[in-house]
C-alpha positions as CSV (number, residue, x, y, z in Angstrom):
1,M,115.6,258.6,145.2
2,S,115.1,262.2,146.0
3,E,111.6,263.9,145.5
4,A,113.3,266.6,143.4
5,L,114.5,264.1,140.8
6,L,111.1,262.4,140.7
7,L,109.3,265.7,140.3
8,L,111.8,266.5,137.5
9,L,111.0,263.2,135.7
10,L,107.3,263.8,136.2
11,G,107.6,267.3,134.8
12,F,109.3,266.0,131.7
13,L,106.7,263.3,131.4
14,V,103.9,265.9,131.3
15,L,105.9,268.1,128.9
16,S,106.4,265.1,126.5
17,A,102.7,264.3,126.7
18,V,101.8,267.8,125.8
19,A,104.3,267.9,123.0
20,T,102.9,264.7,121.6
21,V,99.4,266.3,121.3
22,A,100.5,269.8,120.4
23,L,103.1,269.2,117.6
24,E,101.7,269.5,114.1
25,D,104.4,267.4,112.4
26,I,103.4,263.8,112.7
27,L,107.0,262.5,112.9
28,S,107.9,264.9,115.6
29,S,104.7,263.8,117.5
30,I,105.8,260.2,117.2
31,I,109.2,261.0,118.6
32,A,107.7,262.9,121.5
33,F,105.5,259.9,122.1
34,S,108.6,257.6,122.2
35,V,110.3,259.9,124.7
36,F,107.1,259.7,126.8
37,G,107.4,256.0,126.8
38,V,111.1,256.0,127.8
39,L,110.4,258.5,130.6
40,L,107.6,256.3,131.8
41,S,109.8,253.3,131.8
42,I,112.4,255.2,133.9
43,I,109.6,256.2,136.4
44,F,108.6,252.6,136.7
45,V,112.2,251.6,137.5
46,V,112.2,254.3,140.1
47,F,109.1,252.9,141.7
48,Q,110.8,249.5,141.7
49,A,108.7,247.8,139.1
50,P,111.3,246.5,136.6
51,D,109.0,244.1,134.9
52,V,106.5,246.8,134.0
53,A,109.4,249.1,133.0
54,L,110.7,246.4,130.6
55,A,107.3,245.9,129.1
56,Q,106.7,249.6,128.7
57,A,110.1,250.0,127.1
58,V,109.8,247.1,124.7
59,I,106.2,247.5,123.7
60,G,105.3,251.2,124.4
61,S,108.6,252.8,123.3
62,G,109.9,250.3,120.8
63,L,107.2,248.3,119.1
64,I,104.5,251.0,119.0
65,T,107.0,253.7,117.7
66,A,108.2,251.3,115.0
67,M,104.7,250.6,113.9
68,F,103.9,254.3,113.8
69,V,106.9,255.1,111.7
70,V,106.2,252.3,109.2
71,T,102.6,253.3,108.9
72,L,103.6,256.9,108.3
73,S,106.1,255.9,105.6
74,K,103.4,253.7,103.9
75,V,100.9,256.6,104.0
76,R,103.5,259.0,102.4
77,E,104.3,256.4,99.7
78,R,100.7,255.9,98.9
79,K,100.2,259.7,98.8
80,L,103.1,260.1,96.4
81,D,101.6,257.4,94.2
82,T,98.2,258.9,94.0
83,D,99.6,262.4,93.5
84,G,101.5,261.1,90.4
85,D,98.4,259.8,88.8
86,A,96.5,263.0,88.9
87,P,96.5,265.1,85.7
């Protein structure tokens, strides 16, 4: 694999990490975090660590992202319920 492609992947990895922290919308931040995990999985494959890449893809990108989205939807539902009770 060429160094240019690896540097490109690492550059996108850094950009997605910065976007995860800098974005103000929580859902956009969750999506950027998922992209970070996918890019990290690709980099692990490039470094010939497919077992680590698979674990990162399943847990880091899949499971954690799903848990964040479910938590966000529950928080928004609860917020709507409490806003409706206020006079």
